[in-house]
N, C-alpha and C positions, 0 to 999 in steps of 0.2 A: 658744852659738848654733850651729846645725848648719852644717856646711861647705857653702859655696856659697850661703847665704841672705844677703839684704841686710837691714840694720836697718829697722824700720818707720819711715816718715816721721813727724817730729814736727809739721811744718807742711805742710798741703796748700792750695795756691792753685789755684782753678779759674775760668777765664774772666773774669779780672779786667779791668775796663774803667774807665778814669778819663780825663777830659778837662778841660783848662783852657778858659776862654772863647776863647782864641786857637788851640786845637787839641788833638788827641788825644795823650795821653801814653802810655797803655797800652791795647791793644786785644786782648782775649782772651788775656791773659798767664796761663799755667798752669805750675806747677812744684811739686815736693815737696822738702822739706828734711829730710835725715837728721840723726841726732845728730852732734856735732862742730862744727867751725868751717867756715862757708861764707862766700862773698864775693859781693856784688853790686857790679859795677864798671862804670864808664862815665865819659864826660867830664862837665864842668860842664853842668848843664841837662838831663842825660839822665833825671833823675827818681829818683836814688838815695834822696835824703832823703824825697821824697814817697812812694816805695814803702814805706819803713820806717814812716812815719806811717799808711799804709793797713793794713799788717800789724799794727800796734799797735792798730788800731781807733780811732785818734784822728782820722782823716780818713775820710770815707765814700766808698766806691767807688760808681760809677754802676751797676755790674753785677758779679756774680761772688760766689764763696763763699770764705771763709777758715775753716780748721779747725786747731786745735792739739790734738793728741791726739784725743780723742773729742768735743771741744767746738767747735761752730760759732759764729762771731761773731753771725750773724743770729738764732740760736736762744737763746743764753745770753750776751749781751754782757758782763755783769759777771764771770761765771765765765771767759770767754775772756780778758778783760784781766788777771785774776789769774794767768794762765799766761804772760803776756808782759811782759817788762821793756823799757821804752823811755822815753827822755826826749830832747826836742829840745835839742841843745847850744846852739842859738842863742837859746833862749827867755830872756826876762828876767823871767818871772813869779815866780821865786823869789828875786829880788835882795835883798829885805828880810829873808829868812829866813836864820838861821845854818846852817852846814853840819851841825852836830850835830843841830839841831832837824829839819832835813829828813831826815837819815838815820834819826832816830827815828820819823818818820812813815812811812817806807817799810816798816819791819818788819811792821806789822799787815796790810799789803796782800798779803803773800806768805807762804803757809803754810810754805814750806820755808826761810824766811829764817834765816841762821846768824849769830848775833852774834859767835861766836868767829872765824868766817871774816872778818867785817867788821873785827875788831880786827887781824887779820894784814894785811889789805889797807891799813888806815890806816897801819900801820907800814911796809909795803912801799912805799907811795906817799909816805911822809914827810908825812902830813897832820895830825899831832897838833897842831901849833902853829896851824893854820888853822881848827880845828873850831868855835871860838866866834865867828868872824868872820861877819858877814852876807855873803851871796854876792857882793854888788856890790863888796866889798873884795878879792875873790879874783881872781887873774890868770885868764886864759882856760885856761891849763894846769892850774891848781889846781882850778878848777871841773870840768874834765873828769875829773880824778882822783877827785873826789867822786862824779860820775856813774858812773865805772867801778867804784869800790868798792861802790856800791850794787848795780850790775848783777851783779857776780860773787857778792856775798853773798846776793842775793835768792833764789837757788835756783830761779828760774822755768824751766819747760821750754824757753822760747824767750827769748833775750836779743838785742835789736837794738842795735847800736852804730854810730853815724854818725861816720866819720872818727876811729877810735880813737886814732891817734897824733898827731893835730893838736895843736900847741902844747905837747907834753910835752917835758920835759928828758931828757937822755940816760939817767940812771939809771931814770927812770920808764918810758921806752920799753923798756929792757931787762927791767924787771920785768913790764910788760904782755906782752911777747913770751913770757916764760916762762909767764905765766898762760894765754895763748892756746895755747901748745904743750901744756899740760896739758889744756885744754878740748877740744883736738882729739881726745883719747882718751876723752872722757866718753861713756858708753853711753846715757845717758837725757836729756841736755840738748843743745840746739842754740844756737849763736851765729851770727848773721848780721851780718857787717860790711859797711858801705857805704864804699867808698873808690875811689881812682883806680887802685890797683894792689894786688896781693897782698902781705900782710905777709911779710917775709923770714923763712924758717925755720919757718913755721907750716904744717903739712899741712892742706890744704883738702878738705873732703868734697864740695864742689860750688862751681862758679863760675857766676854768672848775669850775662851781659853785656847791658847796656842800650845 
């Protein structure tokens, strides 16, 4: 990359507007996300999780445009969603599915999915003994480790992670911090974390305050 140039943004958000029946949450929100790890931070109720759902194309904005790479959500929604990994960690929609079955269903949706990387992540998060259990039998922390493993293995240009460290045990927190430190140096992928504060020891490309 030539000296003095900035990396091209992976995500462009323009004039995003979203309101709940009781009031406006986002009004003309615009930002660009470069490669590496970025953070959207704010207090409870500030809209962090809602923003991730909007960026994932899982919730419809009332106005605005979203683009990952050269793909705009409103022009090619299926292609856009193939470039974004996100899952709502509060969802119970997958409770009856085993972890291994769900992980197997993720691979076909992402062209750059890496089975070898997934195997390393399963080992790093110590998930092997949980893979054949239905999700409802897993602890909150183990579920989150399944989501995280899929997100890092998917190879999606944009990965959205809501409260990445919540309910994790100490070794898993250290492993995740190492993964994020490596992700911070990635030249072609972006990770957007939603949390109350910045993760310790992880260089951030951008911080969005809500």
